[in-house]
C-alpha positions in Angstrom: 0.1 0.2 0.1 1.6 3.3 -1.1 2.3 5.9 1.7 0.3 8.9 1.6 1.9 12.2 0.4 2.7 15.0 2.8 4.0 18.5 1.6 5.4 20.7 4.3 6.7 24.2 3.8 8.4 26.7 6.0 11.0 29.2 6.0 13.0 28.2 8.6 15.2 24.8 7.7 15.5 24.3 11.3 11.7 24.1 11.6 11.5 22.1 8.3 13.7 19.3 9.8 11.6 19.1 13.1 8.6 18.7 10.8 10.1 16.0 8.9 11.6 14.2 11.4 7.9 13.6 13.1 6.4 12.2 9.9 9.3 10.4 8.6 8.6 6.7 7.8 4.9 7.2 7.6 4.9 9.3 4.7 6.3 10.1 1.5 7.4 13.6 2.4 8.1 16.7 0.3 9.9 19.5 2.7 10.6 22.6 1.0 11.3 26.4 2.1 9.9 27.8 -1.8 6.3 28.0 -2.1 7.0 27.5 -5.6 8.2 24.4 -5.1 5.5 23.6 -3.2 2.9 24.7 -5.8 4.7 22.9 -8.5 4.5 19.6 -6.1 0.7 19.9 -6.0 0.3 20.6 -9.7 2.5 17.4 -10.8 1.3 14.8 -8.1 -1.1 13.6 -5.9 -0.2 15.3 -2.4 -2.7 14.4 0.5 -1.7 17.2 2.9 -0.1 20.0 2.9 1.0 21.9 6.0 2.2 25.4 5.3 4.0 28.1 7.8 2.2 31.2 7.8 5.0 33.9 8.0 7.0 33.5 5.2 8.9 36.1 2.9 8.0 35.1 -0.1 4.2 34.1 0.5 2.0 34.0 3.2 0.8 30.4 4.3 -3.0 31.7 4.0 -1.8 32.7 0.2 0.1 29.4 -0.4 -2.9 27.2 0.6 -5.2 29.4 -1.4 -3.3 28.5 -4.4 -2.8 24.8 -3.5 -6.7 24.8 -3.0 -6.8 26.0 -6.5 -4.8 23.5 -8.0 -5.5 20.2 -6.2 -8.9 20.9 -3.7 -8.6 17.4 -2.5 -5.3 18.3 -0.6 -6.1 18.7 3.0 -4.7 22.1 4.0 -3.1 22.7 7.3 -1.8 26.2 8.5 0.8 26.3 11.0 1.8 29.7 12.8 3.6 30.8 16.0 1.7 34.1 15.9 -2.1 34.2 16.1 -2.8 37.0 13.9 -6.3 37.9 12.6 -5.8 38.5 9.3 -4.0 35.1 9.1 -6.5 33.2 10.8 -9.7 35.0 8.9 -7.8 34.8 5.4 -7.1 30.8 6.3 -10.7 30.1 6.3 -12.2 33.1 3.6 -9.2 31.8 1.1 -7.6 29.1 1.7 -10.9 27.1 3.4 -8.1 25.2 5.7 -9.1 21.8 7.7 -6.9 23.0 10.8 -5.3 26.2 12.5 -2.2 24.8 14.7 -0.6 27.0 16.8 3.4 26.7 17.2 5.0 25.3 19.0 2.8 22.3 18.4 1.9 19.2 20.8 4.0 16.3 18.3 1.0 13.5 19.3 -1.7 16.3 18.2 0.0 17.3 14.9 0.2 13.5 14.2 -3.1 12.6 14.8 -4.1 15.8 12.7 -2.2 14.8 9.8 -3.4 11.4 9.9 -6.9 12.3 9.7 -6.4 14.8 7.0 -4.3 12.0 4.9 -7.4 9.7 5.3 -9.8 12.2 4.2 -7.8 13.4 1.1 -7.6 9.7 0.3 -11.4 9.6 0.4 -11.7 12.7 -1.8 -9.0 11.6 -4.4 -10.7 8.2 -4.7 -14.3 9.8 -4.8 -13.1 11.8 -7.9 -14.0 15.2 -9.1 -17.6 16.1 -8.1 -20.0 17.7 -10.5 -20.3 21.6 -9.8 -23.8 22.8 -8.5 -25.9 25.3 -11.0 -24.7 29.2 -10.4 -26.7 31.1 -7.7 -25.6 34.2 -9.4 -25.8 35.9 -12.7 -23.0 38.5 -13.4 -24.7 41.6 -12.1 -25.0 39.7 -8.6 -28.8 38.9 -9.0 -30.0 35.5 -7.1 -31.4 32.9 -9.4 -34.3 31.1 -8.3 -33.5 27.3 -7.7 -34.5 24.5 -9.3 -38.3 23.5 -7.6 -38.3 21.5 -4.2 -34.6 22.2 -3.9 -34.7 25.4 -2.0 -32.8 25.3 1.6 -33.8 27.6 3.9 -31.0 30.1 5.5 -31.1 30.5 9.0 -30.1 33.9 10.3 -29.0 33.9 14.0 -28.7 37.5 14.9 -30.2 40.0 17.3 -29.8 42.3 14.5 -32.7 42.8 12.4 -30.4 44.7 9.8 -28.6 41.2 8.9 -32.0 39.5 8.4 -33.3 41.9 6.4 -30.1 42.5 3.9 -30.0 38.3 3.4 -33.8 38.7 2.7 -33.2 41.6 0.4 -30.4 39.3 -1.6 -31.8 36.4 -2.3 -35.5 38.1 -3.0 -38.0 35.1 -3.5 -35.0 32.1 -4.5 -34.7 31.1 -0.9 -36.5 31.0 2.6 -35.3 33.0 5.1 -35.6 32.3 8.7 -34.8 34.7 11.7 -33.8 33.2 14.8 -32.8 35.8 17.8 -31.8 33.0 20.4 -30.6 29.4 20.5 -34.4 28.1 21.2 -35.7 30.0 18.2 -32.6 28.6 16.4 -33.4 24.8 17.2 -37.1 25.5 16.4 -36.3 26.6 12.8 -34.0 23.5 12.3 -36.6 21.6 13.2 -39.3 23.1 11.0 -36.9 24.0 8.0 -34.7 22.4 5.7 -31.8 24.1 6.7 -28.8 24.8 4.0 -27.1 27.7 5.5 -26.4 29.5 8.8 -25.8 33.5 9.0 -24.7 33.6 12.5 -23.4 36.0 15.0 -20.7 34.7 18.1 -23.3 35.8 20.5 -27.1 36.2 20.7 -29.5 37.2 23.4 -26.2 37.9 25.6 -25.6 34.3 24.9 -22.6 32.8 23.0 -23.7 30.3 20.1 -20.4 28.9 19.3 -21.2 26.0 21.1 -24.3 25.4 19.0 -22.2 26.3 15.5 -19.9 23.2 16.4 -21.9 20.6 17.5 -24.3 21.7 14.4 -21.3 20.9 12.1 -20.4 17.7 13.7 -23.9 16.4 13.4 -25.0 18.1 10.4 -21.8 18.3 7.9 -23.9 19.5 5.2 -25.0 22.6 6.6 -22.7 25.5 6.2 -22.3 28.3 8.2 -21.2 31.9 7.7 -20.2 33.7 10.7 -20.8 37.6 10.7 -19.4 39.6 13.6 -17.8 42.9 15.0 -15.4 40.9 17.4 -12.2 39.9 16.7 -11.2 37.3 19.1 -8.5 35.2 17.5 -8.8 32.2 19.7 -12.8 32.5 19.4 -12.1 32.3 15.6 -9.5 29.5 15.7 -12.1 27.3 17.6 -14.9 27.9 15.2 -12.0 26.8 12.2 -10.9 23.6 13.9 -14.3 22.4 15.8 -16.6 24.3 13.6 -15.5 24.5 10.2 -17.0 27.8 9.4 -17.1 28.5 5.9 -16.7 32.4 5.9 -15.5 34.7 9.4 -17.3 38.4 7.6 -16.9 41.7 9.9 -19.4 43.7 10.7 -21.1 46.6 9.8 -22.1 44.1 6.7 -20.5 44.9 3.4 -23.2 44.1 0.9 -20.7 43.0 -2.0 -18.7 40.6 -0.1 -21.3 39.2 1.8 -23.7 38.3 -1.2 -20.6 36.8 -2.8 -20.1 34.8 0.4 -23.6 33.9 0.9 -24.1 32.4 -2.9 -20.9 30.5 -2.5 -22.0 28.9 1.0 -25.4 27.9 -1.1 -23.1 26.2 -3.6 -21.1 24.5 -1.0 -24.0 23.2 0.7 -25.7 21.6 -2.4 -22.5 20.2 -3.3 -21.8 18.5 0.5 -25.6 17.3 0.0 -25.6 15.7 -3.3 -22.2 14.1 -2.8 -21.9 12.4 0.8 -18.5 11.4 0.6 -17.4 15.3 0.5 -18.7 15.6 3.9 -15.4 13.9 5.3 -13.4 17.0 4.5 -15.5 18.7 7.5 -14.3 16.5 10.2 -14.4 18.8 13.4 -12.2 18.5 16.6 -14.6 17.8 19.7 -16.0 20.6 21.6 -13.5 21.7 24.5 -14.0 25.0 26.3 -16.5 23.9 29.3 -18.7 26.9 28.8 -19.7 25.5 25.3 -20.5 22.1 26.5 -23.7 22.6 27.8 -25.2 24.2 24.9 -23.5 21.4 22.9 -25.0 18.6 24.6 -28.2 20.7 24.4 -27.8 20.6 20.6 -26.9 16.9 20.4 -29.8 16.0 22.5 -32.2 17.9 20.3 -30.6 16.5 16.8 -31.0 13.0 18.4 -34.7 13.2 18.8 -35.1 14.7 15.9 -33.1 11.8 14.2 -35.5 9.5 16.1 -38.5 10.9 15.2 -37.6 10.9 11.7 -38.0 14.4 11.6 -35.0 15.9 9.9 -35.9 17.9 7.1 
């Protein structure tokens, strides 16, 4: 059986050697300080996992992984950094759609497990082959296109701010049903009633964090795609949403209509791809919820979704 191929990119030779020693014997290794060499590798051969440092002189890790994704979407991408930079975290999600964000100094056991999981996911994606892209949801002018009958997934807006709800309604028009929830109870009720495909959410509503809800929802319903829209800029919260919630986009408030509209259309396309091709859902495997303050909400959501499944009520 062939070993999976692991691509390691870091501008520091010492770090690169340490990483290579960690994985030698288990993977076919490509270790380089040159982003150009890395991009040629994913273009010319099957690379299962790419692990890149963020701070590099020729190209940032977020930009490199964005280009890796464009050349080889099946390659699972991990960003490694010693600096919790907000811009890097946001770019790694919005542009690179990374699998995990790992801080230096890394825990050797955890990093090995993360790479092993990433390699297994990539192997499944390569075996599945390229999926047929879903129909476009926007015209060249940015107008939403009405979906095919019986495929109109609901967009759940979880936010105290009515402006966000009305903005989503205005953007999608009559093409998609939009449901507004202003607390966790209303969100769960909406999930029970509607076939939700995309969630647009704040980090907290009704003075309560909803990150536990978003993370558990992704673990239990990986086909649901989440956009987080918030004025807050807590890097540790964002990293948790990446690793444990696989959020699709992190967008700032106040809402920027152009970028938000494109993200919404992209999220709906991605949901339809995940719904129509279940094998792709493995790429959205998440870490377990770790924060004690989130565990109560997570248990509540899991119990709720479990009851829905037993009742056969999953939309």
